[in-house]
C-alpha positions in Angstrom: -0.3 0.3 -0.4 1.2 3.3 -0.7 2.4 5.7 1.9 -0.5 8.0 3.8 -3.3 5.9 2.2 -6.6 4.9 4.4 -6.0 1.3 4.9 -9.8 0.9 4.9 -10.9 3.1 2.4 -7.9 4.0 0.7 -8.4 7.9 0.8 -5.3 9.5 0.6 -4.8 11.3 3.8 -3.1 15.0 2.9 0.6 15.7 4.4 0.7 18.3 5.7 -2.4 16.1 8.4 0.0 13.8 8.8 2.2 15.9 10.7 0.0 18.1 12.2 -2.4 15.5 13.8 0.4 12.5 13.7 -1.6 11.0 17.6 -4.7 11.6 16.6 -4.9 11.3 12.7 -8.3 10.9 11.2 -8.9 9.4 7.7 -10.4 12.5 5.6 -12.2 9.7 3.4 -14.3 7.5 6.2 -13.9 9.2 9.0 -11.6 6.6 11.2 -9.4 6.6 14.1 -5.5 6.5 12.0 -2.0 5.9 13.9 1.0 6.2 12.1 3.0 2.9 11.2 5.8 2.3 14.0 8.7 1.9 11.3 8.2 5.1 9.8 8.3 7.3 12.4 11.3 5.3 13.9 12.4 6.0 10.1 11.5 9.7 10.0 13.7 10.5 13.8 16.8 8.4 12.7 16.8 10.9 9.8 16.2 13.2 11.7 18.5 12.4 14.2 21.6 12.0 11.3 20.3 15.3 9.5 20.9 17.0 12.1 24.2 15.4 13.3 25.7 16.3 10.2 25.0 19.9 10.7 26.3 20.0 14.1 29.1 18.1 13.4 29.7 21.0 9.6 29.1 23.6 12.0 31.0 23.1 14.9 34.1 22.7 12.7 33.4 26.1 10.4 32.7 27.7 14.0 35.6 26.6 15.8 38.1 28.2 13.2 36.3 31.0 13.8 36.4 31.5 18.2 33.8 33.4 19.3 31.7 34.4 22.7 28.4 32.5 21.4 30.1 30.0 18.2 29.3 27.3 20.4 25.0 28.3 20.0 25.5 28.5 16.1 26.4 24.8 15.6 23.5 23.5 18.4 20.9 25.5 16.7 21.3 24.7 12.9 20.9 21.0 14.9 18.3 21.7 16.1 17.0 22.8 12.8 17.5 20.8 10.7 16.3 18.1 12.8 12.9 19.8 13.2 12.9 20.5 8.8 14.4 16.9 8.5 12.0 14.5 10.9 8.8 15.8 9.3 9.7 15.6 6.2 10.4 12.4 6.4 7.4 11.7 8.4 5.5 13.3 5.9 6.9 11.4 2.9 6.9 7.5 4.3 4.2 7.2 7.0 2.5 4.0 6.8 -1.1 4.3 8.1 -2.8 1.6 10.3 -6.1 1.6 12.1 -5.6 3.1 14.5 -7.6 0.8 17.5 -10.3 3.4 19.6 -9.5 2.8 23.5 -12.5 2.7 25.6 -13.3 6.1 27.9 -11.4 5.3 31.3 -13.4 3.7 34.1 -13.0 6.1 37.3 -13.5 4.4 40.6 -14.8 6.3 43.5 -13.1 6.3 46.6 -14.5 6.3 49.6 -15.3 8.8 52.2 -13.0 9.4 54.5 -14.5 9.0 57.9 -13.4 11.8 60.0 -14.0 11.3 63.4 -15.9 14.8 64.6 
C-alpha cells in the first residue's frame, strides 16, 4: 500500500495532516481513526537525528576556526533546526497508516469518603 493511504477506504491522507495530527489522525474520507506505523516514525526520527548530526558537525568545524563568545550556540541551533525540518518531511514522505484501536473511556472508581472523628 502506498504511503499516506487509508487502509479502510484507500483515500490519500494529506501530508500536512500527517505532520500536524500524527497522534490524533483521522481519515478525511471515511472518518476512521488512524495511526502511523512504528517503522515510519522510527525512520523519520533517525533521518532527523542523522541530519542534525551532520549539520552540527559541519557547523562546529566551521565555527571552531572563528572563535567567539557565542560560537558554541550556532552548531546547536543549526542542528536543532535541521532535525525540526527533516523529521517531519521524512514522516510525510514515508508514513504508512494503520487502523488505530479506539480506547474506551477510563472507568472512574470513586474512593469512599474519608471518615472523620468529629
